N, C-alpha and C positions, 0 to 999 in steps of 0.2 A: 063107684068110681077104681075104674080099674088099677092094677097092682104097679104099671106102667107110667097113668098119670100122676097118683100118690109119689111114685120116685122122682118122679120129671118136679111136680110141687116142694119133696121136700129139698131134693138139691136148690132149686128156687130162693127158699126158704133159707137155707143155708148159708147163701155165697152172699145175701140180700143181710144180712144181719153178720156178715166178717164185713161188707163194703159200709155200712151205716153204723157199725161199731169203731170202725177204725176211723171215720170220718168224726167221733165225737171224740175219742181218743189224741185224734191231736189236734182238737180247734179247742179241745177244752184250754190250756195257757188260756188263748184270745177272751174265750166264755168268762175263767178267772179274774184274771190280772184288765181286762177290758181295750187290749191291747195286744197287739201280736211283735216280735221278738224280727220282724224280717228283715233282710236284707234284702239288697235291689243290686244284683250281678249288668256289668254293662251292656252285656246280652240284650239287657228290657231295652235301656235307654236307644241303644242301635236300630232294635226292632220298631222301635217308637219311630224315630226318625225315616230308617225305610221306607214304613206304610205312610210314611205324611211325603216328605223329596224324596226317594226314590235313589238318597245316597244311604251306603252303608259306613256306618261313621258315625263321629262325635265330636272329635279330637280335631284341632287344627294341625299344623305343621307346628307349634311349639309345646304341643299336646296341651289345650286350653281344652277343656269339657265346654263345649258350647251350647247357649242357645237355641231350642229349636230354627230361628227366622234365621240364624248362619249360617246354619250344615248348610246349603246349596251349595255355598258359593265357598265357605272357607273350609269345610271338612275333608281332610283326608281318608282315604278307603280302610277301616281296622281292618286288621290281621288276626285278630281273637280268633281260634279257636275255635270248634262246639256249633261251628254254623246252622247246623240245622234248626237247632233251639230256638237259634233266633229269627230262623224263618219262618217258623215255626209262628213264635209269637207276633211276628207284625203281619202272618194272615192272621193268626185273632185278632189283632189291633184292627184291621184292615172292615173288618164284620162289626166287630164292636167300639172300637174305638179305643183310644188309650186307655186302660185301665188303675184302680187307683190301688195304691199297693196291698189292704184291706179286700180286694176282690180279687186281689194276684192272688194270695194267699190259699183263698179260697178253690181259688184252680189250682194254684199247685196239691194244695189237698185232695182234690175230686182225684188230676191224673194220678196221685200217688195211689190213693186208694184202690184209683183200676187195675194198678201193676199188680198190688196185692194183692187183690182181686182173683186175677191170672197165675200169677204163682200159689196162691191156693188150689186151686182148681189141678193145679199142676201135682204139685203136693198131693192133692186127693186123687187122685188116678196112681200117685204110685202108694200109700202108704193108707189110706180109706180116711173118713169120717175124723176120726179124733187125733190123727198126726197134723190134720189142716187145721183143726181149728188152734191149737194146740200153738203148730208154728204162727197163726194170724195173730195171734196175741201178742206171742214174744215178739215177731215184727213189727208192731203198731208201737211196743217197746219199748224196742232197743234204742238206746239214747242217739247215737250219730245218723237213722235215720230221722229220728225226731227234729233234729237240731235240722239237716239240710231241709225238710221241707220246704222250713222259713226261709229259707237263702235262694230265693223265683229266680229262675232262671243257670240254677246250675244242671238235675239230676232229676226232674221230672220227668222230661221227655225223655231220656235214653231210659228209665227205670223199665219204663212204659214200653218200648222196643225190643229194652231187656227181656223183660217175662214174656213177650210173643215169641221169643229165639228159643227159651229153653220149654214154650210149649209145644213149639212146633218138634221141637230137638226129643222131648221126650214123647209123645205122645207119636213121633214117626218112627221110636225105634221098634223094629220087627215090622213095620205096617208092613202093608200089602203095599201102598205105594211110598216104600221109605225117600225115594226118589226128591219124589213130588215135598214132604215134608220136608227134606233138607234143603230142597232150593227156598222152599219160604225160607226158612229158618237163617240161609245164608242173606235173604233177605235184611230182617229182622238186625241182625248182629251186625250189617256193615249200617242202616241207621240207627244203630245206642252207642254206634262206634261217629259216628257222624254229629249227632249231637251230641254226645260227652268223649272226647277226645284219648280220656283215659281205656278206655274200653276196645282201644286201637289193639293193645298188649293181648287182649284174648283173642284177636283174629292165627296171629303165628302159633300162639298155643295149644286150639283146638287144632292148628294142622297139624302140626306134632305128636298131642293125643291120639288123630285119626290116622296118622302114620305108623306109631308106633303102638297100637291095641286098638284100632276098631280095622276095618274091611276098605284098605286106601282104593277102594274104587269111590268108595260112598264122598270121598276128595271131590270129585267135580263137582254133583249136584251143587253142592255145600260154596263150594268156593268160587263158582262160575258167577254168580249175582254179586258178590266181594269184588271179585278180579275186575268188572266189568262199573259197577258204582265208584267204586275208590279211580280208575282212573279215567273216568269219565269228567268225577264231583270234587276228586281233592288232589289224588299226583303229581294233575298241573300245575294247582298252587302251593302245591309243599315242595314244589323241584322250579318253582322261580325265580329268575336270578333280580326279577323287579319287586322280590317282597311281597306274594303275595299270598305267603302266611307265617303267621310266626315265630315260627321253626325254619321258616329262611334262612334269617341272621346264623343258628349254627349250622350251615351247612354250605354255606355261599362267602365268602367273607367279601363280593362287592355289595352285600345289601349292610356291611357296616361303614360307608363310610356316610359322613359326616350329612351326609343331605339327604340322606335316606330314611324313611321313614319311619316309625318306628312305635307303639303303643306304648301307653307308658303301663299297662299291664302288665308286660314283659321286663320294661329296664327298674321297672319300680324297684323290683324286688333286690335291687344294686341300690340304686340313686334316688336318695331322698325328694328328690324332685322336679321337675322338669326346667329350670335353671338353674341345678346342677349339672344336668346331664347337657345340656344346650352351648351353655356359657364357661363353666368350670369341669367340664370334663378330663380333660387329662389330666391336672392338678388334680381332682379328687381319686382318679385310676392309681397314680404316683401315690397320695396316699394311703391308699387301700394297699396295694403290691409292699410298700414300706412296712402296715401293719402284717403282713404275711410273713416278710422277714423275721419280724420280731416274734410273733407269738408260736409257741406250740407248737408240735406236730400235727396234735391229730383237730385243736383249732383251725391250724391252718391247713390242712384236708378240706376243712366245711369253708374258709373263707375259698376256694378256692373252686368251691363245687359250685357257692353263689356264682364266679365270674361264668366259668361253665354255662348252667345253667339260664345264663342272658347271652352269651354269645362272644362274651368277652374276653374270654380264654378258657382256660379247659385245667384238669390234671392228667398230671403223667399215669400214662400207662401201668407204671409198676405204684400208684398212687391209689388206684380202682381198689385195689385191694381189700388195703385198712379202711380206706371211707366206705368203701360197701361191707365191709366188716360194722363200721358204725351204723350206718344208716339201717343195714338189717336187724341188729338187736334195737332200734327205734321205732319199726314198722311190726316186729314182733310182740314189743310191749305195748304196744297197741288194743293188741288183740285183747290184755288183761287190765286193760285200761277204764277206772269204775264212768269217767265220761264219754269215749265211747264207745264199747261194749257191753260193759253194764258193769264190770268186775271180772276176777278170778274164776268165779263160781259159772259163770256164763260158757268160759273156755272150758273148764273142767268137764262142765256137759258137752258141751262139744265137742270135748275128747272122745268122751261115753258113747257121744251119736255116732264116730268116724267107726268105733269099736261096733255098733251097730247094724251101720251100714255095711261093714264089710260080711256081714253075716249072711244080710238081707238082699245085697243088690251092689256085687262085686267094682259092676260096670261103672256105677252109678260112686263108689266108692276111686274108684283109680278116677276116673273125672276128677272128682273134688280136691285129691290130696294132689296132683298133678298141674290143677288150674290155682288153685293158692300159694303152693309151693314155688312154681314156674315164674307168678303175678310177684311176686315178692324178691325173688332173683335178681329177675330183668329190671322192677324198680331201683335194688339196692347196689346193681353193679354195672348195668347197664344204663338206665333212666340215669338215676345217681338220683332220684327223685326222695323227700326227707317227709312228706308230707303226708298223713295215717288216709291210707284206700281203702280203711273197713265196708267203704260204700259199694264199691267198686265189687264185693262178693257180699252185696244187700240180702239175699235170700240163703245164703249157706250157711250163715254164722245161725240164723232161726234155726233153720231149718236141722241143723245136727242140735245143735242145743236139746228143740222137741222129743228128736230122737233119743241122745240121749236121757231124757225124765223119762222117758218110758223105757228103757234100757235099765233104769236106777231103778224102777218101780218091780220090775221081773225081777231083777237080781233079790230088792227088800224080800221080796212075796216072797220067794225059795227059801231066803236065809232065817226070815221072823218065823215060818206057816203062818200067816196070817191068812182066814175066811176072804167068801170072793165078797161078802160084805164088809167085813173090817180092812180090805185093802185098796178099796173103793174110797172108803172114808178117808184112810192114808192118803192115797194118792190123788183126791180134790183138795188135803189138806200140803203135804208137799208144795204141788205143781202152786196152790195160794203164796205159799208163802217164797216159790223162787218168784213170781212173777211181783209180788211185794217186794221182794228184793231190787229188782230192778227199777220199781217205780222210783225207788227211794234212791237211785240214783239218776231219776229224770230229773226228779225231786230238784239236786243238787244243781244236777248239770241248770237247767231252767231257772235255781235261787243264782247264776251267772250270767247267764245267757241276758235276765231281765236287770241286767244294772246299771237301770236310765236310757240307755243308747235313744229306746224310741221316743223316751219325753225328752231327750234332747234334742234330737234332731225335729221334732214336732218346734220347738221354741226359736232353733235354728231357723225355721221355715217361716212361720213366724214371723221374725226381724227383715226376714228377704221381703216380705210382700207387703209389710208395712212401709217399706220404702215403693219411690216410682226410678228403679236399676232398669235404665236401657241395657237393651239387647248388644250394643259392641260394648260396656262396661264390664269388669272382670271383677269377681271377688278370689282374693287371697283368701285360702284358707289354711289350718293348719291341722284340723284332726285332722281321724281316720279320712280315708283314702272310699273306703265304704258309704263313708255321709255324706260327701264329697259325689258322689254318683247318686245319690239316692238325691238328694238337694238339687245336682240337673235334672232328677224328671221330675220334680213336684214342683219346684218352682220354675224349671224354665228357665234359668241363667246361666251365663259362661263362669264356672268355674277353674280356678288355676290350683293345683297346690303348691304352696311356700311353707318347709317344714322353718320351725321355730328358731332349732339351730342354722339355717340360711339365711333367716331374715335379721337375726343378733349379729352374724359375717359383717353381711350388708351395713346394719349401721355403723357397723366398725369402720367397715371400709368405707363408710357414706356413699357409698351405691344404692341405694336401695328406691332413691328417687329414678335413678335412670332404668334398675332393675322393675322396675315395677311400670315403666315407660313403656319398655319391650314388650312385656304383655298387658297392656290396656286396664291395669288394674284399676279401680276408682274405689274398689270398698274394701277390707277385711272384714274377719269375723273368725274366733274360736281361738284368740292370744289372748292371755291374760292380760288385766289389766295395765301393768305398769310397760309389758312391751309394746304392747297399742299406743299407746298415750306416747312411746319415743319414735311409733313407726307410724303415726298421724301430723305428728310434729313434723317428720324429716318428710315426707311424702305429698303431705295433702289428703291419704284417704280419707275416710269417712270407716268410721268402725261399726256395722253393724250390730256387735253383742254391746253396745255401750250399757251399762247395768242391766243386762241378764242375769236375772233371778237362778240361784240353782232348780235345775226340775225336779220337779216335786214327783213322785208316785202316783198310782192312780187309788181311789178311794175304793176299797174293800168291803164291800156288806159283811156282817159278821157271819151270814149263815158260810156265807162263801171263806172268810178268814176260818174255821168252825172245822170245815174240811180240809181245811188245807195245812192244818196246825194237827190231824190227824198220821199226818207223814212228814215223819222229821229224820 
């Protein structure tokens, strides 16, 4: 066997091991717990409806999550972003039919494994096999990346396109056909942004990076496909005064009229439920604004931020500086978070990795610094976003941490004067301790994730399926919105959110029957027993969770229990 064939075989074996190993790691919680802690994003429900009816939506004018049989006649066109992810799942459903959450988890894991494989190819190209192997292990064990795999319909396609972007970006540096590589990179970049709009921030950041640090002529091949694709498929809806995009409300006051449709996923950040938004909107805003006046300075800024994020108001220009500073502190804290990045040790090693990168590849060092810094500043002071965005740097943190480990090993080898054999043993020990510390963080994270959510949803689903509920009868639901979306996907019944506080207020005002009639509510679910009794007596609605026992955890075999108890 020639040396070139041996090299190809070794490469295939290496990357196959990464793919299979990452799949085993990410699927391990399902094997041990017997169930996946999945969450279904509304993009999956819309994808299913689009495949079955051709309608891109799942809510009616009153934001009831509709049963599939009502979608064609009653559903409004959804304004939610990340539309490419929705269309890709719709294409998948056209081939396979709607998939169960357990199968969707496997699809998500496979897509993420493929993205990791491509990132590993990039790292191997840059720093060799050792760095690629360590990077892959850290990537697979990073808590925030592990969690998002089970949030189906979020980042899986975006990460795949992002990995392809960096593949073209890195392989094209200094290549003979660099323009072709950059053109391909531009296509992958814009696809990643359309699949997950958080990556739209990367587009202006890359423009500034090339303008300041790279040859400006390279901007043309990179941004031609970006501008063309966005101009055709995104910008027209983004600036549509008819509200063709969820962000239209933030740019056009006409989109805020009482008659315009708005996704619950947007206004649900401010209003507790559809009833409050549609029937008590002004009184709620008056009360909210009164709360702003009575709140302290920093709390009032946070409340104004929510108004700005939902298009109902905004923070004054001079207020953005202190609010941005507060948000910046929160974003920086995520880098040290045990449940997001794996803890301060990971951040320490990532900083070491930056110093190592500066010595090895100053161009990539500048890019990572510019990318992370500019993204955090834009999120804090321009977008005013407060959610963790560590997923946006999906491969940067594990790469920097893995380089930091190599740098730390080099430092200790030099300071301790270790022989080659002792240095190898010490290196494996250090890597094992570090990987084990991240696994401890994962153990804590999944202990919180598996707090009965999946088992509770299964009980709710069983109660719904035990009744003959007509499609035009709506279930009033008080639990988490994600649970409502998941039940709508699985049970295919109409569901509307009615928070307990709203129900108590309606009961006190003797308006519950009228309110339920407006939403065609015939059933209630997930209210406590005392409140449920009052609701059924006042409205005539049927309680689906009457006598529902608490959800129990699946039993774990002694062998699995022993293995899990090794990690505490």
